[in-house]
C-alpha positions as CSV (number, residue, x, y, z in Angstrom):
1,X,-39.9,-4.6,-41.1
2,X,-41.3,-8.5,-41.0
3,X,-39.1,-10.8,-40.9
4,X,-40.4,-12.7,-44.6
5,X,-40.7,-10.1,-46.8
6,X,-39.2,-10.9,-50.1
7,X,-40.4,-8.2,-52.0
8,X,-39.1,-4.7,-52.7
9,X,-40.9,-1.4,-51.1
10,X,-43.1,-1.1,-54.1
11,X,-44.3,-4.5,-53.5
12,X,-42.7,-6.1,-57.1
13,X,-41.2,-9.5,-56.9
14,X,-37.7,-7.9,-58.4
15,X,-36.9,-11.0,-59.5
16,X,-34.1,-11.5,-62.2
17,X,-34.9,-14.0,-65.0
18,X,-34.0,-17.4,-64.2
19,X,-30.9,-17.6,-66.5
20,X,-29.3,-14.6,-64.0
21,X,-30.0,-16.9,-60.9
22,X,-26.3,-17.1,-60.3
23,X,-23.8,-13.7,-60.5
24,X,-21.0,-14.2,-62.1
25,X,-17.8,-11.8,-61.8
26,X,-18.8,-9.8,-65.2
27,X,-20.8,-7.7,-62.0
28,X,-18.0,-5.2,-60.7
29,X,-17.6,-5.8,-56.6
30,X,-19.8,-8.7,-56.4
31,X,-17.1,-11.8,-56.5
32,X,-15.4,-9.7,-53.5
33,X,-18.5,-9.2,-51.0
34,X,-19.2,-13.0,-52.1
35,X,-16.1,-14.0,-50.8
36,X,-16.3,-11.6,-48.1
37,X,-19.5,-13.4,-46.9
38,X,-18.5,-16.9,-47.3
39,X,-15.2,-16.2,-45.1
40,X,-17.1,-14.3,-42.4
41,X,-19.3,-17.3,-42.2
42,X,-16.0,-19.7,-41.8
43,X,-14.5,-17.3,-38.9
44,X,-18.2,-17.3,-37.0
45,X,-19.8,-20.6,-37.7
46,X,-16.3,-22.6,-38.5
47,X,-13.9,-20.9,-35.9
48,X,-11.2,-20.3,-38.6
49,X,-8.5,-17.8,-38.4
50,X,-9.2,-14.8,-40.8
51,X,-5.0,-14.8,-40.9
52,X,-5.5,-18.8,-42.1
53,X,-8.3,-17.6,-44.7
54,X,-6.6,-14.5,-46.4
55,X,-3.0,-16.3,-46.2
56,X,-1.8,-15.2,-49.6
57,X,-1.2,-19.0,-51.1
58,X,-2.9,-21.2,-48.7
59,X,-6.1,-19.2,-48.0
60,X,-9.8,-19.5,-48.8
61,X,-10.2,-20.5,-52.6
62,X,-12.8,-17.4,-52.6
63,X,-10.3,-15.1,-51.7
64,X,-6.9,-16.2,-53.7
65,X,-9.2,-16.0,-56.7
66,X,-9.2,-12.4,-56.3
67,X,-7.2,-9.5,-57.5
68,X,-4.8,-7.6,-55.0
69,X,-7.2,-4.7,-54.8
70,X,-9.9,-6.6,-54.0
71,X,-8.2,-8.4,-51.4
72,X,-7.4,-5.7,-49.6
73,X,-11.3,-4.8,-49.8
74,X,-12.2,-8.5,-48.2
75,X,-9.5,-7.8,-45.4
76,X,-10.9,-4.1,-44.8
77,X,-14.6,-5.4,-44.9
78,X,-13.9,-8.4,-42.4
79,X,-12.1,-6.4,-40.0
80,X,-15.0,-3.8,-39.7
81,X,-17.4,-6.4,-39.6
82,X,-15.8,-8.6,-37.0
83,X,-14.7,-5.4,-34.5
84,X,-18.3,-4.3,-34.7
85,X,-20.0,-7.4,-34.9
86,X,-22.4,-6.3,-32.2
87,X,-22.9,-2.5,-33.8
88,X,-24.3,-4.1,-36.8
89,X,-26.3,-6.9,-35.5
90,X,-28.0,-4.2,-33.1
91,X,-28.6,-2.2,-36.5
92,X,-30.2,-5.3,-38.0
93,X,-32.6,-6.2,-35.3
94,X,-33.6,-3.0,-35.2
95,X,-35.0,-3.2,-38.7
96,X,-36.8,-6.2,-38.0
97,X,-39.8,-7.2,-36.0
98,X,-38.6,-10.4,-34.8
99,X,-34.6,-12.1,-35.2
100,X,-33.4,-14.1,-38.3
101,X,-34.3,-17.8,-38.2
102,X,-31.3,-19.9,-36.6
103,X,-30.9,-21.3,-40.7
104,X,-30.4,-18.1,-41.7
105,X,-26.4,-18.0,-41.5
106,X,-26.4,-16.8,-45.6
107,X,-28.6,-14.0,-45.3
108,X,-27.0,-13.1,-41.9
109,X,-23.4,-12.9,-43.4
110,X,-24.4,-11.0,-46.5
111,X,-26.1,-8.2,-44.3
112,X,-23.0,-7.9,-41.7
113,X,-20.9,-7.7,-45.1
114,X,-23.0,-4.8,-46.3
115,X,-23.4,-3.1,-42.7
116,X,-19.9,-2.6,-42.4
117,X,-19.1,-1.1,-45.6
118,X,-21.8,1.4,-44.9
119,X,-21.1,2.2,-41.5
120,X,-17.1,1.9,-41.5
121,X,-15.6,1.8,-44.8
122,X,-15.0,4.4,-47.9
123,X,-17.6,2.8,-49.9
124,X,-20.9,4.6,-51.8
125,X,-23.7,3.5,-49.8
126,X,-25.6,2.6,-53.5
127,X,-22.7,0.2,-54.0
128,X,-22.5,-1.5,-50.8
129,X,-26.7,-2.0,-51.3
130,X,-27.0,-2.8,-54.9
131,X,-24.1,-5.5,-54.7
132,X,-25.8,-6.9,-51.6
133,X,-29.3,-7.3,-53.2
134,X,-27.5,-8.7,-56.3
135,X,-25.7,-11.5,-53.9
136,X,-28.8,-12.3,-51.9
137,X,-30.7,-12.8,-55.2
138,X,-27.5,-15.0,-56.7
139,X,-28.1,-17.3,-53.9
140,X,-31.1,-20.1,-53.7
141,X,-30.7,-20.0,-49.6
142,X,-31.0,-16.0,-49.8
143,X,-33.1,-15.7,-52.8
144,X,-36.7,-15.0,-51.4
145,X,-35.1,-12.3,-48.8
146,X,-33.9,-9.8,-51.8
147,X,-36.6,-7.4,-50.6
148,X,-35.9,-7.7,-46.8
149,X,-32.3,-6.9,-47.8
150,X,-33.1,-4.1,-49.7
151,X,-35.1,-2.2,-47.3
152,X,-32.8,-3.2,-43.9
153,X,-30.2,-1.8,-46.1
154,X,-31.7,1.4,-47.0
155,X,-33.1,2.2,-43.8
156,X,-29.4,1.7,-42.4
157,X,-28.2,4.0,-45.0
158,X,-30.8,7.0,-43.7
159,X,-30.0,6.2,-40.3
160,X,-26.1,5.6,-40.1
161,X,-25.2,8.9,-38.8
162,X,-27.7,7.9,-35.6
163,X,-26.4,4.3,-35.4
164,X,-22.5,5.9,-35.2
165,X,-23.5,8.6,-32.6
166,X,-24.5,6.0,-30.1
167,X,-22.6,5.3,-27.0
168,X,-20.7,1.9,-28.5
169,X,-22.0,-1.2,-27.2
170,X,-19.9,-4.3,-26.1
171,X,-18.9,-5.7,-29.8
172,X,-17.7,-8.9,-28.2
173,X,-19.6,-12.1,-27.0
174,X,-21.3,-12.1,-23.8
175,X,-19.0,-14.6,-22.5
176,X,-16.0,-12.9,-23.2
177,X,-17.7,-9.4,-21.5
178,X,-18.1,-11.7,-18.6
179,X,-15.1,-12.8,-18.0
180,X,-13.5,-9.4,-18.2
181,X,-15.7,-8.1,-15.4
182,X,-14.6,-10.7,-13.2
183,X,-10.9,-10.3,-13.7
184,X,-10.9,-6.4,-13.8
185,X,-13.8,-4.9,-12.9
186,X,-16.7,-3.2,-14.7
187,X,-14.6,0.1,-15.2
188,X,-11.5,-1.0,-16.4
189,X,-13.2,-4.1,-18.7
190,X,-15.4,-1.1,-20.5
191,X,-12.0,1.0,-20.9
192,X,-10.5,-2.7,-22.7
193,X,-13.5,-2.9,-24.9
194,X,-13.6,0.8,-26.0
195,X,-10.0,0.4,-27.0
196,X,-11.1,-2.9,-29.1
197,X,-12.5,-0.6,-31.5
198,X,-9.6,1.7,-32.8
199,X,-7.4,-0.6,-34.8
200,X,-3.7,-1.1,-33.3
201,X,-0.6,1.4,-34.6
202,X,2.3,-0.3,-35.6
203,X,5.0,-0.3,-33.3
204,X,8.5,-1.4,-33.9
205,X,11.6,-2.8,-31.6
206,X,14.8,-0.6,-33.2
207,X,18.6,-2.1,-32.5
208,X,19.4,1.6,-31.6
209,X,18.9,5.4,-31.3
210,X,14.8,4.9,-31.3
211,X,14.4,8.9,-31.0
212,X,16.0,9.2,-34.6
213,X,14.3,6.2,-35.8
214,X,10.5,8.1,-34.7
215,X,11.5,11.1,-37.2
216,X,12.5,8.9,-40.2
217,X,9.4,7.1,-39.6
218,X,7.0,9.4,-38.6
219,X,5.9,7.8,-35.2
220,X,6.9,8.4,-31.6
221,X,8.8,6.9,-29.0
222,X,7.0,5.6,-26.3
223,X,8.3,5.5,-22.7
224,X,9.1,1.4,-23.1
225,X,11.7,2.5,-25.8
226,X,9.2,1.1,-28.6
227,X,8.8,3.4,-31.9
228,X,5.2,3.7,-32.4
229,X,3.5,4.8,-36.1
230,X,-0.1,5.3,-36.9
231,X,-1.6,2.6,-39.0
232,X,-1.1,3.6,-42.3
233,X,-1.3,2.1,-46.0
234,X,1.5,0.5,-48.1
235,X,3.7,-2.4,-47.1
236,X,6.1,-2.4,-43.7
237,X,9.2,-3.8,-46.2
238,X,8.9,-0.3,-48.0
239,X,10.1,1.5,-45.0
240,X,13.2,3.5,-44.4
241,X,15.3,0.7,-42.6
242,X,13.6,-2.6,-43.4
243,X,16.4,-3.8,-46.1
244,X,18.9,-2.6,-43.7
245,X,17.5,-5.0,-40.8
246,X,17.5,-1.3,-38.5
247,X,14.4,-2.7,-36.7
248,X,11.3,-5.2,-36.4
249,X,7.9,-4.9,-36.1
250,X,7.1,-5.9,-32.3
251,X,4.3,-4.5,-29.9
252,X,5.1,-2.7,-27.2
253,X,3.8,-5.2,-24.6
254,X,5.4,-7.9,-26.6
255,X,8.7,-6.3,-25.9
256,X,8.6,-6.8,-22.2
257,X,9.1,-10.5,-21.7
258,X,12.3,-9.9,-22.7
259,X,13.4,-7.5,-20.6
260,X,12.3,-8.6,-17.5
261,X,15.1,-11.7,-18.2
262,X,17.5,-9.0,-17.1
263,X,21.2,-9.3,-18.1
264,X,21.4,-12.2,-20.4
265,X,25.1,-11.1,-21.7
266,X,27.2,-13.9,-22.4
267,X,24.8,-16.6,-21.3
268,X,23.4,-19.1,-23.0
269,X,19.1,-18.4,-23.3
270,X,16.8,-20.7,-25.3
271,X,13.7,-18.6,-26.7
272,X,11.0,-21.5,-26.7
273,X,8.1,-21.2,-29.1
274,X,10.2,-18.4,-30.7
275,X,9.0,-17.6,-34.2
276,X,8.3,-14.8,-35.9
277,X,11.7,-14.2,-33.6
278,X,10.8,-10.7,-31.6
279,X,12.0,-12.0,-28.5
280,X,14.7,-13.8,-30.2
281,X,16.3,-10.5,-31.8
282,X,15.8,-9.0,-28.6
283,X,17.8,-11.5,-26.5
284,X,20.4,-11.6,-29.1
285,X,20.9,-7.8,-29.0
286,X,21.5,-8.1,-25.0
287,X,24.5,-10.4,-26.0
288,X,22.8,-13.7,-25.1
289,X,23.9,-16.9,-27.2
290,X,20.6,-17.7,-27.9
291,X,18.8,-20.8,-29.2
292,X,15.6,-20.6,-31.1
293,X,13.6,-23.2,-31.2
294,X,9.9,-23.8,-32.7
295,X,8.0,-26.6,-33.3
296,X,6.4,-25.6,-37.1
297,X,9.0,-26.2,-39.9
298,X,6.8,-23.1,-41.9
299,X,7.0,-21.2,-38.6
300,X,10.8,-22.1,-38.7
301,X,11.1,-21.1,-41.8
302,X,10.1,-17.0,-41.1
303,X,12.3,-17.3,-38.2
304,X,14.8,-18.1,-40.0
305,X,14.2,-15.2,-42.8
306,X,13.8,-12.3,-40.1
307,X,17.0,-13.3,-38.6
308,X,19.0,-13.1,-41.8
309,X,17.1,-9.8,-42.7
310,X,18.1,-8.6,-39.2
311,X,21.5,-10.2,-39.3
312,X,21.2,-11.9,-36.1
313,X,22.6,-15.0,-35.2
314,X,21.2,-18.0,-33.5
315,X,21.1,-21.5,-33.5
316,X,17.5,-22.4,-35.0
317,X,16.0,-25.7,-34.0
318,X,12.7,-27.3,-35.4
319,X,11.7,-29.6,-32.8
320,X,8.8,-30.4,-30.0
321,X,9.7,-28.4,-26.9
322,X,8.4,-31.3,-24.7
323,X,10.9,-33.9,-26.1
324,X,13.4,-31.8,-26.6
325,X,17.0,-32.1,-25.1
326,X,19.9,-30.1,-25.4
327,X,23.2,-31.0,-24.7
328,X,23.4,-29.1,-21.6
329,X,20.9,-27.2,-19.9
330,X,20.7,-23.2,-20.4
331,X,21.4,-20.2,-18.3
332,X,17.9,-19.4,-18.6
333,X,14.7,-19.7,-21.3
334,X,11.8,-17.9,-22.4
335,X,8.4,-19.1,-23.0
336,X,5.9,-17.1,-24.9
337,X,3.4,-20.0,-24.8
338,X,0.4,-20.3,-27.5
339,X,-2.4,-19.1,-25.9
340,X,-6.1,-17.8,-26.5
341,X,-5.0,-14.5,-28.0
342,X,-7.4,-12.5,-26.4
343,X,-5.1,-9.7,-25.6
344,X,-4.3,-9.2,-29.3
345,X,-8.0,-8.3,-30.3
346,X,-7.4,-5.0,-31.9
347,X,-5.1,-6.2,-34.5
348,X,-7.2,-9.7,-34.5
349,X,-10.9,-8.9,-34.3
350,X,-11.6,-12.5,-35.1
351,X,-10.4,-13.7,-32.0
352,X,-13.4,-13.3,-30.2
353,X,-15.5,-15.1,-32.5
354,X,-13.2,-18.4,-32.7
355,X,-12.3,-18.7,-29.7
356,X,-14.8,-19.9,-26.3
357,X,-14.0,-20.4,-22.8
358,X,-13.5,-24.3,-23.1
359,X,-10.8,-23.3,-25.9
360,X,-9.1,-21.2,-23.5
361,X,-9.4,-23.9,-20.7
362,X,-7.8,-26.4,-23.5
363,X,-4.9,-24.1,-24.2
364,X,-4.4,-23.6,-20.8
365,X,-3.8,-27.0,-20.4
366,X,-1.2,-26.7,-23.2
367,X,0.8,-23.6,-21.8
368,X,0.9,-25.7,-18.3
369,X,2.5,-28.9,-20.0
370,X,4.7,-26.4,-21.7
371,X,6.1,-25.1,-19.1
372,X,6.7,-27.7,-17.0
373,X,8.8,-28.7,-19.9
374,X,10.3,-25.4,-20.1
375,X,11.7,-25.8,-16.1
376,X,13.8,-29.1,-17.0
377,X,15.6,-27.4,-19.7
378,X,17.1,-24.5,-17.8
379,X,20.0,-24.9,-14.6
380,X,19.5,-24.8,-11.0
381,X,19.4,-21.7,-10.3
382,X,18.2,-20.5,-13.8
383,X,15.5,-17.9,-14.4
384,X,12.4,-18.9,-16.6
385,X,10.3,-16.1,-18.4
386,X,6.9,-17.3,-18.6
387,X,4.3,-14.9,-21.0
388,X,1.4,-15.1,-23.1
389,X,-0.8,-12.5,-25.3
390,X,-4.2,-13.6,-23.5
391,X,-6.1,-11.1,-21.1
392,X,-7.7,-14.1,-19.2
393,X,-6.2,-15.2,-15.9
394,X,-6.7,-18.7,-16.5
395,X,-3.5,-18.4,-18.8
396,X,-1.7,-16.0,-16.6
397,X,-1.9,-14.9,-12.9
398,X,-3.6,-18.7,-12.5
399,X,-0.9,-20.4,-14.5
400,X,1.8,-19.3,-12.3
401,X,-0.2,-20.1,-8.7
402,X,-1.1,-23.7,-10.8
403,X,2.8,-24.3,-11.7
404,X,4.0,-23.1,-7.9
405,X,1.8,-25.2,-6.8
406,X,2.9,-28.2,-8.4
407,X,6.8,-27.8,-8.8
408,X,8.2,-27.4,-5.6
409,X,11.6,-26.6,-7.2
410,X,10.4,-23.1,-9.0
411,X,10.0,-20.4,-7.0
412,X,8.6,-16.7,-7.9
413,X,10.9,-14.1,-8.8
414,X,9.2,-10.8,-8.4
415,X,10.2,-7.6,-10.3
416,X,10.7,-5.3,-8.2
417,X,9.6,-1.7,-8.6
418,X,12.5,0.5,-10.0
419,X,14.4,-2.6,-10.9
420,X,13.3,-2.5,-14.9
421,X,11.7,1.0,-15.0
422,X,9.9,0.5,-18.2
423,X,7.9,-1.8,-17.2
424,X,6.9,-0.4,-13.6
425,X,3.7,0.8,-15.5
426,X,2.3,-2.9,-15.5
427,X,3.8,-4.3,-12.2
428,X,0.7,-6.1,-10.0
429,X,1.1,-6.1,-6.4
430,X,2.6,-10.1,-7.1
431,X,5.7,-8.7,-9.0
432,X,4.5,-9.9,-12.5
433,X,3.5,-8.0,-15.5
434,X,-0.1,-7.4,-16.7
435,X,-0.8,-5.1,-19.5
436,X,-4.1,-4.4,-21.3
437,X,-5.1,-2.6,-24.5
438,X,-6.6,0.2,-22.1
439,X,-2.8,1.0,-20.8
440,X,-0.4,3.6,-22.7
441,X,-3.0,5.9,-23.2
442,X,-2.3,9.2,-25.6
443,X,-4.4,12.0,-26.9
444,X,-4.5,10.4,-29.9
445,X,-6.3,7.1,-30.0
446,X,-4.4,6.0,-33.1
447,X,-1.5,5.9,-31.0
448,X,-2.6,4.7,-27.8
449,X,-2.8,1.1,-26.2
450,X,-1.0,-2.0,-26.6
451,X,-1.6,-6.2,-26.9
452,X,-2.9,-7.7,-23.6
453,X,0.1,-9.6,-22.2
454,X,0.8,-11.4,-19.1
455,X,4.9,-12.0,-18.2
456,X,6.3,-13.7,-14.9
457,X,10.1,-14.4,-13.3
458,X,10.7,-17.8,-12.2
459,X,13.5,-19.1,-11.0
460,X,14.4,-22.9,-10.4
461,X,16.2,-23.2,-7.2
462,X,19.7,-24.3,-7.1
């Protein structure tokens, strides 16, 4: 199929009259596809977070203009288009004599949105194709390619089974694959990339009785004590136990840093960068007197709301960690630092297309600054747990090496095998914790895996 094809397969110009040049919302389903293409452009071209774009109050105007059902469709389209971006791009390339020109970004987004529906969503093929053609016709930037859109998509519809039956390719940027291979070796890197193709389950940290809550929620109890449920439709707030504050949503990996803090009963512990509050809740449950700190007012609001629902008391402080001065040093601090979030790709496939190696280096610099600030908040002999949800050693293992080299008052406090049995499977040779999406295997892929996390336990010398 030639790139400049702008006619239908039968050779007709297939042009609408000029009065129809700009499709309107009276074509059912079209505004949702237009919104999906705009948001996909914002993610991959402008490196904008998908969560921000689809925020119910402050998201992209095209998204907020839609009804609830169409908003859900847009999110489903985008999740699939980003999760399988490599496969979709390969499918397009196989239909063209040469690649799309560099200035044909809008055309590319229209195709990706349509193919995501054809290959991965329960949308009639004809609807996905016809709406994409209408979308192309209605945009001056893509109008001359309406025939190409029609031809490419109809060919992919015919080849759907063949495309889906192929061995999965690396649906990730080359730089990310290279860094995974370097950090984990090709075999484990491939397992991580394969895990990214399955949507993450929902994990719950429960206040008590994990087995009972697993039965009530229709899930299983993981070896870590987390209750896991396969992803399903419906609001989390409608599940049993929500109103009673019996549990909170927290990936199994995210629950580990608070556990390696050890016995915190009666101790003053600061949870730095605390929102949304899962680790704060764990520390309170474990008997600590917790100060929860965050710099963001909106995140602080969310943190307070979550703690109120859980009926768990904490001192909540809105402050910049780098200048925060407590009345007296803490017995221990937990810093779950802002990071590239490359460990959360199963939940947030946009991460791979909004981050870059340069961004990782910048975030590592922020983490180092915050970690140095955290050290001064803990009293001599006190414990510091540093963690984040990145798969990159620059933000994990290498960060700890760097802080130990530059802060002589710090020492690594390795976690010994058997000391905290639930983390034994994730211990590194140096006594830190490293998880990946390929960990926690299960015969049902919908119940397997966990976020990529790193955590280390440090001590300020007395």
